[in-house]
N, CA, C and O atoms as a printed pandas DataFrame, in Angstrom:
     atom_number atom_name residue_name chain_id  residue_number  x_coord  y_coord  z_coord
0              1         N          UNK        A               1  -36.495   -4.285   12.327
1              2        CA          UNK        A               1  -36.073   -3.440   11.236
2              3         C          UNK        A               1  -35.572   -2.134   11.829
3              4         O          UNK        A               1  -36.190   -1.579   12.737
4              5         N          UNK        A               2  -34.450   -1.645   11.312
5              6        CA          UNK        A               2  -33.948   -0.360   11.794
6              7         C          UNK        A               2  -33.983    0.650   10.661
7              8         O          UNK        A               2  -33.840    0.301    9.490
8              9         N          UNK        A               3  -34.169    1.869   11.023
9             10        CA          UNK        A               3  -34.235    2.947   10.051
10            11         C          UNK        A               3  -33.099    3.912   10.309
11            12         O          UNK        A               3  -32.693    4.129   11.451
12            13         N          UNK        A               4  -32.591    4.491    9.228
13            14        CA          UNK        A               4  -31.554    5.500    9.334
14            15         C          UNK        A               4  -32.244    6.856    9.301
15            16         O          UNK        A               4  -33.038    7.116    8.397
16            17         N          UNK        A               5  -31.959    7.723   10.264
17            18        CA          UNK        A               5  -32.585    9.046   10.265
18            19         C          UNK        A               5  -32.243    9.816    8.995
19            20         O          UNK        A               5  -31.154    9.666    8.442
20            21         N          UNK        A               6  -33.176   10.634    8.543
21            22        CA          UNK        A               6  -32.924   11.464    7.371
22            23         C          UNK        A               6  -31.699   12.338    7.603
23            24         O          UNK        A               6  -31.496   12.864    8.698
24            25         N          UNK        A               7  -30.891   12.486    6.567
25            26        CA          UNK        A               7  -29.714   13.331    6.658
26            27         C          UNK        A               7  -28.475   12.600    7.133
27            28         O          UNK        A               7  -27.394   13.188    7.164
28            29         N          UNK        A               8  -28.600   11.329    7.504
29            30        CA          UNK        A               8  -27.444   10.563    7.950
30            31         C          UNK        A               8  -26.740    9.969    6.742
31            32         O          UNK        A               8  -27.377    9.363    5.881
32            33         N          UNK        A               9  -25.429   10.143    6.677
33            34        CA          UNK        A               9  -24.638    9.622    5.577
34            35         C          UNK        A               9  -24.470    8.118    5.749
35            36         O          UNK        A               9  -23.850    7.666    6.711
36            37         N          UNK        A              10  -25.026    7.337    4.811
37            38        CA          UNK        A              10  -24.895    5.888    4.892
38            39         C          UNK        A              10  -23.836    5.370    3.932
39            40         O          UNK        A              10  -23.568    4.169    3.897
40            41         N          UNK        A              11  -23.237    6.253    3.159
41            42        CA          UNK        A              11  -22.177    5.885    2.238
42            43         C          UNK        A              11  -20.835    6.197    2.898
43            44         O          UNK        A              11  -20.683    7.218    3.569
44            45         N          UNK        A              12  -19.873    5.310    2.700
45            46        CA          UNK        A              12  -18.565    5.495    3.304
46            47         C          UNK        A              12  -17.522    5.660    2.201
47            48         O          UNK        A              12  -17.496    4.892    1.239
48            49         N          UNK        A              13  -16.681    6.649    2.348
49            50        CA          UNK        A              13  -15.590    6.834    1.393
50            51         C          UNK        A              13  -14.384    7.413    2.111
51            52         O          UNK        A              13  -14.513    8.183    3.063
52            53         N          UNK        A              14  -13.195    7.019    1.625
53            54        CA          UNK        A              14  -11.962    7.562    2.182
54            55         C          UNK        A              14  -10.807    7.251    1.239
55            56         O          UNK        A              14  -10.875    6.313    0.445
56            57         N          UNK        A              15   -9.756    8.041    1.335
57            58        CA          UNK        A              15   -8.507    7.755    0.648
58            59         C          UNK        A              15   -7.777    6.740    1.522
59            60         O          UNK        A              15   -7.525    6.994    2.700
60            61         N          UNK        A              16   -7.436    5.582    0.936
61            62        CA          UNK        A              16   -6.853    4.511    1.740
62            63         C          UNK        A              16   -5.346    4.372    1.599
63            64         O          UNK        A              16   -4.691    3.837    2.493
64            65         N          UNK        A              17   -4.784    4.845    0.490
65            66        CA          UNK        A              17   -3.352    4.689    0.274
66            67         C          UNK        A              17   -2.906    5.705   -0.769
67            68         O          UNK        A              17   -3.665    6.051   -1.674
68            69         N          UNK        A              18   -1.682    6.177   -0.638
69            70        CA          UNK        A              18   -1.095    7.112   -1.599
70            71         C          UNK        A              18    0.263    6.562   -1.988
71            72         O          UNK        A              18    1.050    6.165   -1.128
72            73         N          UNK        A              19    0.539    6.539   -3.292
73            74        CA          UNK        A              19    1.841    6.082   -3.776
74            75         C          UNK        A              19    2.407    7.135   -4.724
75            76         O          UNK        A              19    1.789    8.176   -4.949
76            77         N          UNK        A              20    3.559    6.866   -5.265
77            78        CA          UNK        A              20    4.176    7.798   -6.221
78            79         C          UNK        A              20    3.378    7.886   -7.518
79            80         O          UNK        A              20    3.520    8.856   -8.262
80            81         N          UNK        A              21    2.544    6.890   -7.800
81            82        CA          UNK        A              21    1.788    6.852   -9.046
82            83         C          UNK        A              21    0.354    7.364   -8.913
83            84         O          UNK        A              21   -0.280    7.677   -9.921
84            85         N          UNK        A              22   -0.166    7.454   -7.694
85            86        CA          UNK        A              22   -1.539    7.893   -7.505
86            87         C          UNK        A              22   -2.052    7.509   -6.132
87            88         O          UNK        A              22   -1.271    7.246   -5.218
88            89         N          UNK        A              23   -3.368    7.478   -5.992
89            90        CA          UNK        A              23   -3.947    7.096   -4.701
90            91         C          UNK        A              23   -5.184    6.244   -4.916
91            92         O          UNK        A              23   -5.768    6.227   -5.999
92            93         N          UNK        A              24   -5.573    5.536   -3.857
93            94        CA          UNK        A              24   -6.736    4.661   -3.881
94            95         C          UNK        A              24   -7.866    5.319   -3.118
95            96         O          UNK        A              24   -7.679    5.838   -2.018
96            97         N          UNK        A              25   -9.039    5.287   -3.721
97            98        CA          UNK        A              25  -10.238    5.856   -3.124
98            99         C          UNK        A              25  -11.214    4.714   -2.845
99           100         O          UNK        A              25  -11.673    4.039   -3.766
100          101         N          UNK        A              26  -11.523    4.506   -1.573
101          102        CA          UNK        A              26  -12.479    3.478   -1.166
102          103         C          UNK        A              26  -13.863    4.106   -1.104
103          104         O          UNK        A              26  -14.077    5.105   -0.416
104          105         N          UNK        A              27  -14.796    3.508   -1.832
105          106        CA          UNK        A              27  -16.182    3.975   -1.837
106          107         C          UNK        A              27  -17.053    2.776   -1.508
107          108         O          UNK        A              27  -17.191    1.855   -2.313
108          109         N          UNK        A              28  -17.633    2.795   -0.333
109          110        CA          UNK        A              28  -18.378    1.653    0.191
110          111         C          UNK        A              28  -17.476    0.418    0.155
111          112         O          UNK        A              28  -16.482    0.379    0.880
112          113         N          UNK        A              29  -17.784   -0.574   -0.651
113          114        CA          UNK        A              29  -16.974   -1.795   -0.697
114          115         C          UNK        A              29  -16.090   -1.886   -1.931
115          116         O          UNK        A              29  -15.489   -2.934   -2.169
116          117         N          UNK        A              30  -15.991   -0.835   -2.715
117          118        CA          UNK        A              30  -15.181   -0.844   -3.940
118          119         C          UNK        A              30  -14.022    0.140   -3.795
119          120         O          UNK        A              30  -14.172    1.211   -3.207
120          121         N          UNK        A              31  -12.876   -0.236   -4.337
121          122        CA          UNK        A              31  -11.701    0.633   -4.279
122          123         C          UNK        A              31  -11.282    0.991   -5.698
123          124         O          UNK        A              31  -11.237    0.134   -6.580
124          125         N          UNK        A              32  -10.976    2.263   -5.906
125          126        CA          UNK        A              32  -10.612    2.783   -7.222
126          127         C          UNK        A              32   -9.251    3.451   -7.139
127          128         O          UNK        A              32   -8.951    4.162   -6.180
128          129         N          UNK        A              33   -8.424    3.212   -8.166
129          130        CA          UNK        A              33   -7.120    3.856   -8.242
130          131         C          UNK        A              33   -7.260    5.141   -9.036
131          132         O          UNK        A              33   -7.840    5.143  -10.122
132          133         N          UNK        A              34   -6.729    6.238   -8.500
133          134        CA          UNK        A              34   -6.742    7.543   -9.163
134          135         C          UNK        A              34   -5.299    7.855   -9.551
135          136         O          UNK        A              34   -4.528    8.324   -8.713
136          137         N          UNK        A              35   -4.920    7.603  -10.805
137          138        CA          UNK        A              35   -3.528    7.810  -11.215
138          139         C          UNK        A              35   -3.206    9.291  -11.411
139          140         O          UNK        A              35   -4.008   10.044  -11.963
140          141         N          UNK        A              36   -2.040    9.690  -10.957
141          142        CA          UNK        A              36   -1.611   11.072  -11.153
142          143         C          UNK        A              36   -1.469   11.403  -12.634
143          144         O          UNK        A              36   -1.618   12.560  -13.026
144          145         N          UNK        A              37   -1.184   10.402  -13.457
145          146        CA          UNK        A              37   -1.055   10.656  -14.898
146          147         C          UNK        A              37   -2.389   11.100  -15.505
147          148         O          UNK        A              37   -2.403   11.877  -16.459
148          149         N          UNK        A              38   -3.507   10.614  -14.963
149          150        CA          UNK        A              38   -4.823   11.022  -15.448
150          151         C          UNK        A              38   -5.380   12.230  -14.702
151          152         O          UNK        A              38   -6.208   12.963  -15.244
152          153         N          UNK        A              39   -4.944   12.441  -13.488
153          154        CA          UNK        A              39   -5.422   13.544  -12.646
154          155         C          UNK        A              39   -4.211   14.320  -12.115
155          156         O          UNK        A              39   -3.893   14.233  -10.929
156          157         N          UNK        A              40   -3.536   15.078  -12.989
157          158        CA          UNK        A              40   -2.274   15.722  -12.606
158          159         C          UNK        A              40   -2.387   16.770  -11.504
159          160         O          UNK        A              40   -1.372   17.129  -10.906
160          161         N          UNK        A              41   -3.567   17.262  -11.222
161          162        CA          UNK        A              41   -3.704   18.245  -10.143
162          163         C          UNK        A              41   -3.279   17.657   -8.799
163          164         O          UNK        A              41   -2.862   18.390   -7.903
164          165         N          UNK        A              42   -3.383   16.335   -8.660
165          166        CA          UNK        A              42   -3.014   15.677   -7.406
166          167         C          UNK        A              42   -1.513   15.393   -7.310
167          168         O          UNK        A              42   -1.016   15.107   -6.221
168          169         N          UNK        A              43   -0.780   15.466   -8.431
169          170        CA          UNK        A              43    0.635   15.090   -8.458
170          171         C          UNK        A              43    1.482   15.917   -7.477
171          172         O          UNK        A              43    2.372   15.379   -6.820
172          173         N          UNK        A              44    1.206   17.211   -7.382
173          174        CA          UNK        A              44    1.994   18.078   -6.501
174          175         C          UNK        A              44    1.264   18.410   -5.196
175          176         O          UNK        A              44    1.729   19.228   -4.403
176          177         N          UNK        A              45    0.123   17.768   -4.990
177          178        CA          UNK        A              45   -0.641   18.011   -3.767
178          179         C          UNK        A              45    0.062   17.378   -2.571
179          180         O          UNK        A              45    0.786   16.392   -2.711
180          181         N          UNK        A              46   -0.157   17.948   -1.418
181          182        CA          UNK        A              46    0.377   17.347   -0.191
182          183         C          UNK        A              46   -0.502   16.156    0.199
183          184         O          UNK        A              46   -1.628   16.012   -0.275
184          185         N          UNK        A              47    0.031   15.328    1.054
185          186        CA          UNK        A              47   -0.748   14.194    1.553
186          187         C          UNK        A              47   -2.009   14.704    2.240
187          188         O          UNK        A              47   -3.093   14.156    2.038
188          189         N          UNK        A              48   -1.874   15.739    3.040
189          190        CA          UNK        A              48   -3.025   16.300    3.743
190          191         C          UNK        A              48   -4.089   16.783    2.760
191          192         O          UNK        A              48   -5.279   16.570    2.989
192          193         N          UNK        A              49   -3.675   17.433    1.667
193          194        CA          UNK        A              49   -4.646   17.913    0.677
194          195         C          UNK        A              49   -5.398   16.756    0.032
195          196         O          UNK        A              49   -6.596   16.865   -0.228
196          197         N          UNK        A              50   -4.713   15.656   -0.227
197          198        CA          UNK        A              50   -5.373   14.497   -0.830
198          199         C          UNK        A              50   -6.309   13.830    0.179
199          200         O          UNK        A              50   -7.398   13.387   -0.186
200          201         N          UNK        A              51   -5.897   13.758    1.422
201          202        CA          UNK        A              51   -6.722   13.103    2.439
202          203         C          UNK        A              51   -7.968   13.907    2.797
203          204         O          UNK        A              51   -8.930   13.340    3.316
204          205         N          UNK        A              52   -7.974   15.203    2.534
205          206        CA          UNK        A              52   -9.112   16.060    2.897
206          207         C          UNK        A              52  -10.215   16.016    1.851
207          208         O          UNK        A              52  -10.737   17.055    1.448
208          209         N          UNK        A              53  -10.568   14.823    1.414
209          210        CA          UNK        A              53  -11.614   14.618    0.428
210          211         C          UNK        A              53  -12.977   14.736    1.089
211          212         O          UNK        A              53  -13.174   14.299    2.223
212          213         N          UNK        A              54  -13.909   15.328    0.368
213          214        CA          UNK        A              54  -15.288   15.422    0.833
214          215         C          UNK        A              54  -16.178   14.683   -0.150
215          216         O          UNK        A              54  -16.009   14.817   -1.362
216          217         N          UNK        A              55  -17.112   13.916    0.352
217          218        CA          UNK        A              55  -18.080   13.249   -0.505
218          219         C          UNK        A              55  -19.312   14.141   -0.565
219          220         O          UNK        A              55  -20.060   14.242    0.407
220          221         N          UNK        A              56  -19.522   14.791   -1.714
221          222        CA          UNK        A              56  -20.637   15.729   -1.852
222          223         C          UNK        A              56  -21.956   15.017   -2.081
223          224         O          UNK        A              56  -23.013   15.505   -1.680
224          225         N          UNK        A              57  -21.893   13.869   -2.723
225          226        CA          UNK        A              57  -23.067   13.028   -2.957
226          227         C          UNK        A              57  -22.561   11.599   -3.046
227          228         O          UNK        A              57  -21.351   11.381   -2.999
228          229         N          UNK        A              58  -23.441   10.625   -3.172
229          230        CA          UNK        A              58  -22.941    9.245   -3.244
230          231         C          UNK        A              58  -21.970    9.002   -4.395
231          232         O          UNK        A              58  -21.216    8.030   -4.363
232          233         N          UNK        A              59  -21.971    9.869   -5.415
233          234        CA          UNK        A              59  -21.132    9.627   -6.585
234          235         C          UNK        A              59  -20.210   10.803   -6.937
235          236         O          UNK        A              59  -19.601   10.804   -8.007
236          237         N          UNK        A              60  -20.102   11.787   -6.065
237          238        CA          UNK        A              60  -19.282   12.963   -6.361
238          239         C          UNK        A              60  -18.354   13.264   -5.181
239          240         O          UNK        A              60  -18.775   13.306   -4.025
240          241         N          UNK        A              61  -17.070   13.473   -5.519
241          242        CA          UNK        A              61  -16.041   13.713   -4.513
242          243         C          UNK        A              61  -15.328   15.015   -4.816
243          244         O          UNK        A              61  -15.106   15.368   -5.975
244          245         N          UNK        A              62  -14.968   15.734   -3.738
245          246        CA          UNK        A              62  -14.375   17.065   -3.889
246          247         C          UNK        A              62  -13.187   17.207   -2.944
247          248         O          UNK        A              62  -13.223   16.752   -1.801
248          249         N          UNK        A              63  -12.135   17.847   -3.445
249          250        CA          UNK        A              63  -10.951   18.174   -2.650
250          251         C          UNK        A              63  -10.882   19.689   -2.578
251          252         O          UNK        A              63  -10.407   20.327   -3.518
252          253         N          UNK        A              64  -11.354   20.291   -1.461
253          254        CA          UNK        A              64  -11.478   21.746   -1.368
254          255         C          UNK        A              64  -10.156   22.495   -1.526
255          256         O          UNK        A              64  -10.120   23.535   -2.184
256          257         N          UNK        A              65   -9.088   22.000   -0.946
257          258        CA          UNK        A              65   -7.810   22.709   -1.024
258          259         C          UNK        A              65   -7.260   22.740   -2.444
259          260         O          UNK        A              65   -6.435   23.591   -2.776
260          261         N          UNK        A              66   -7.716   21.816   -3.279
261          262        CA          UNK        A              66   -7.232   21.738   -4.662
262          263         C          UNK        A              66   -8.276   22.219   -5.659
263          264         O          UNK        A              66   -7.982   22.351   -6.847
264          265         N          UNK        A              67   -9.486   22.482   -5.190
265          266        CA          UNK        A              67  -10.622   22.812   -6.046
266          267         C          UNK        A              67  -10.754   21.767   -7.157
267          268         O          UNK        A              67  -10.882   22.104   -8.334
268          269         N          UNK        A              68  -10.719   20.490   -6.757
269          270        CA          UNK        A              68  -10.785   19.368   -7.696
270          271         C          UNK        A              68  -11.984   18.498   -7.374
271          272         O          UNK        A              68  -12.339   18.308   -6.211
272          273         N          UNK        A              69  -12.605   17.971   -8.427
273          274        CA          UNK        A              69  -13.755   17.090   -8.287
274          275         C          UNK        A              69  -13.554   15.848   -9.142
275          276         O          UNK        A              69  -12.944   15.907  -10.209
276          277         N          UNK        A              70  -14.070   14.732   -8.665
277          278        CA          UNK        A              70  -14.082   13.504   -9.442
278          279         C          UNK        A              70  -15.451   12.862   -9.271
279          280         O          UNK        A              70  -15.948   12.714   -8.155
280          281         N          UNK        A              71  -16.049   12.485  -10.387
281          282        CA          UNK        A              71  -17.307   11.741  -10.372
282          283         C          UNK        A              71  -16.980   10.254  -10.355
283          284         O          UNK        A              71  -16.044    9.818  -11.025
284          285         N          UNK        A              72  -17.730    9.484   -9.608
285          286        CA          UNK        A              72  -17.497    8.052   -9.513
286          287         C          UNK        A              72  -17.616    7.374  -10.877
287          288         O          UNK        A              72  -16.898    6.413  -11.153
288          289         N          UNK        A              73  -18.507    7.859  -11.721
289          290        CA          UNK        A              73  -18.657    7.279  -13.060
290          291         C          UNK        A              73  -17.338    7.300  -13.829
291          292         O          UNK        A              73  -17.026    6.352  -14.549
292          293         N          UNK        A              74  -16.572    8.363  -13.683
293          294        CA          UNK        A              74  -15.295    8.478  -14.396
294          295         C          UNK        A              74  -14.291    7.443  -13.908
295          296         O          UNK        A              74  -13.439    6.999  -14.678
296          297         N          UNK        A              75  -14.377    7.053  -12.643
297          298        CA          UNK        A              75  -13.480    6.023  -12.118
298          299         C          UNK        A              75  -13.963    4.621  -12.481
299          300         O          UNK        A              75  -13.157    3.715  -12.693
300          301         N          UNK        A              76  -15.272    4.450  -12.550
301          302        CA          UNK        A              76  -15.831    3.139  -12.899
302          303         C          UNK        A              76  -15.673    2.827  -14.388
303          304         O          UNK        A              76  -15.425    1.679  -14.756
304          305         N          UNK        A              77  -15.813    3.838  -15.241
305          306        CA          UNK        A              77  -15.756    3.650  -16.690
306          307         C          UNK        A              77  -14.871    4.724  -17.331
307          308         O          UNK        A              77  -15.370    5.584  -18.056
308          309         N          UNK        A              78  -13.567    4.679  -17.070
309          310        CA          UNK        A              78  -12.688    5.751  -17.554
310          311         C          UNK        A              78  -12.652    5.909  -19.078
311          312         O          UNK        A              78  -12.405    7.010  -19.569
312          313         N          UNK        A              79  -12.891    4.845  -19.828
313          314        CA          UNK        A              79  -12.870    4.946  -21.297
314          315         C          UNK        A              79  -14.030    5.791  -21.825
315          316         O          UNK        A              79  -13.944    6.350  -22.918
316          317         N          UNK        A              80  -15.090    5.884  -21.067
317          318        CA          UNK        A              80  -16.236    6.697  -21.475
318          319         C          UNK        A              80  -16.048    8.177  -21.131
319          320         O          UNK        A              80  -16.837    9.024  -21.549
320          321         N          UNK        A              81  -14.998    8.475  -20.368
321          322        CA          UNK        A              81  -14.739    9.847  -19.936
322          323         C          UNK        A              81  -13.312   10.232  -20.270
323          324         O          UNK        A              81  -12.462   10.291  -19.382
324          325         N          UNK        A              82  -13.034   10.497  -21.557
325          326        CA          UNK        A              82  -11.657   10.889  -21.883
326          327         C          UNK        A              82  -11.318   12.197  -21.159
327          328         O          UNK        A              82  -12.092   13.155  -21.159
328          329         N          UNK        A              83  -10.145   12.196  -20.551
329          330        CA          UNK        A              83   -9.744   13.341  -19.751
330          331         C          UNK        A              83   -8.992   14.356  -20.586
331          332         O          UNK        A              83   -8.016   14.034  -21.264
332          333         N          UNK        A              84   -9.460   15.570  -20.524
333          334        CA          UNK        A              84   -8.782   16.687  -21.179
334          335         C          UNK        A              84   -8.468   17.675  -20.082
335          336         O          UNK        A              84   -9.370   18.223  -19.449
336          337         N          UNK        A              85   -7.203   17.900  -19.860
337          338        CA          UNK        A              85   -6.794   18.775  -18.771
338          339         C          UNK        A              85   -6.056   19.962  -19.350
339          340         O          UNK        A              85   -5.146   19.797  -20.162
340          341         N          UNK        A              86   -6.439   21.145  -18.940
341          342        CA          UNK        A              86   -5.796   22.383  -19.393
342          343         C          UNK        A              86   -5.396   23.170  -18.175
343          344         O          UNK        A              86   -6.137   23.248  -17.194
344          345         N          UNK        A              87   -4.225   23.751  -18.242
345          346        CA          UNK        A              87   -3.755   24.544  -17.106
346          347         C          UNK        A              87   -3.915   26.002  -17.417
347          348         O          UNK        A              87   -3.579   26.850  -16.591
């Protein structure tokens, strides 16, 4: 049996692809599409800004250069989280 030391991140996440319509976020073994139509803050972001995602917790993601956050629940069940965006 092996143990993971306390404080070691055992969850894996990364942006795997970016298209004109949005980007894909890989979280462990599941991939989620983040459409620019639902998350317009990413529409004018640079590729580098989108790739610089930080996983703050197993279910929370942050893009520091954009001051944007996405909860995994919103990607898993988007109908339960109607998006209201104000500029």
